[in-house]
Residue, then its C-alpha position, 0 to 999 in steps of 0.5 A: x397832700x398829692x390831690x391838694x398840690x394838684x388842686x393849687x398848681x391848677x388855680x395858679x396856673x390858671x390864674x397866670x393864664x388869665x393875666x395874659x394880657x397884662x403880661x403882654x403890655x409889658x413884656x419887650x417885644x421879642x417875647x410873645x405874651x403866649x410863650x411868657x405864660x407856658x413857660x410861667x405855668x411849666x415853672x409853676x409845675x417846678x417850683x419847690x413848696x409851691x403847695x405852701x403858697x399863701x398868696x397867690x397874688x404874690x406869685x402874680x406880683x412875681x410875674x408881673x416883674x419878670x415881664x417887665x424885665x423881659x425875662x422869662x421864667x424857665x429857671x434859666x433867666x429867671x425863677x420862682x422861689x417860695x419863700x418861708x413865709x409862703x409869698x412867690x419871689x423871683x428871682x433873676x438869674x445869672x444868665x439873665x442879667x448877663x442877657x440883658x447887659x447884652x441888650x443895652x448894646x453897650x456891652x462886647x463881653x463881661x467875665x466873672x471869674x472866682x480865683x483860687x488859693x492855687x491860682x496866678x492872680x494879680x490885680x494891679x492898679x493906678x493909670x494901667x489897671x489891669x487883671x491877670x490870672x492864670x489857671x493850673x487846671x493840671x493841680x487842685x485850685x484850692x479854696x475860693x479867696x477873690x471873685x471878680x468881675x470884668x466888662x469890656x464895653x463896645x467904646x473900648x471902656x473896660x471896667x472891673x469890680x474885685x471882692x474878696x472872699x470876707x466881703x462877699x460873706x459879708x453880703x451873704x450874713x445880709x440875705x434875709x433866706x440866709x438868716x432864715x437858714x442859720x435859724x433853721x426856719x428853712x432847710x437850705x438856701x443858696x447861699x449854703x449850696x452854691x455859694x461860688x454861682x452867687x457870689x458871681x451874682x455878688x460882683x456882679x452886682x456891684x460891677x453894675x452900678x457902672x455901666x449904662x443905663x437908659x431903655x433898654x439898659x434901664x430893663x437892665x439895671x431894673x433886674x438887677x435891683x431887684x435882688x436887693x429885694x432878699x436882703x435887709x438893710x439897717x436904716x438906723x446906720x449912717x450911709x456909708x458914701x458911694x465909692x466913686x465910678x472907676x474910670x473908664x480906661x481904654x483897653x491897652x496892653x496889659x487889660x488885653x493880657x485877660x483872657x475872654x472867656x466869655x461864653x456863648x449864649x446857650x440854646x432854647x432849651x428842648x421841650x423835654x422837661x429838664x432838670x431842674x435845682x429844687x432848692x434855687x429853682x434854676x435848670x439844671x444844664x451842667x453849668x449856669x451857660x455863662x462865666x462869663x442908686x438908692x444905697x442901702x445903709x451900712x457902716x462897713x466900710x467894705x460894704x458899697x450901697x445896693x451889694x446883694x446877689 
């Protein structure tokens, strides 16, 4: 078995190296093709079940998508995952999506948070929309019940998205990987092992539909939409009308109550091989580094087209 893994590892790394010229054409200027290839080759060594890959072309396709989005496969910005069919899938991570959002030049700060039962939480709608969220760290927070994302734009506008746990879990239940897990076709899924991070990505995906788009901004939206690949949409159902975007409001006194807890960019990883999550393909560094339209089809009024992780 060890010999088979080593042989597969060498073969896949060689194919990645042979594609360096093609990756160079897709990558943004600040990422060199050499760095991208070296990082992708390291990702292969860290990817669980890499010896079970049946279609090497799926690996090349996954790496090409990452290059086009401008994300490196370091387990922080993006990761490789081998699905239960033996195909390699590309997964943008939360840190990578946030990096792309900031690269648009339109976003000042983004916060994506979980609200628990014992937190103080107030979501005010109307002409002076605002969110107030307070956490008492002296006591147990209880179970999650709401997830929200807030984006402060450079022009002073503020955009918000709030979802209940029930709404998030309806998105989870449409995940092909989660369906395979429930059917015992696979042993684990991030929706089982890392629910909170998947919930953050879900609400951020919904918020992203309202963020500006063009050029570098298109790279951001393209990366966000990649995560629809893990979802099955019922094409026989009548599509629900897309919800109108929230009104862009200037920051006022109420909005100022929201504490900006967007963290700063994480430093480049050291050359030493880091710990990683064998199920998600994500590098483990103590936290995720950030706590900061083509509609799908559904007849559930709580769901919006394009919801995903």
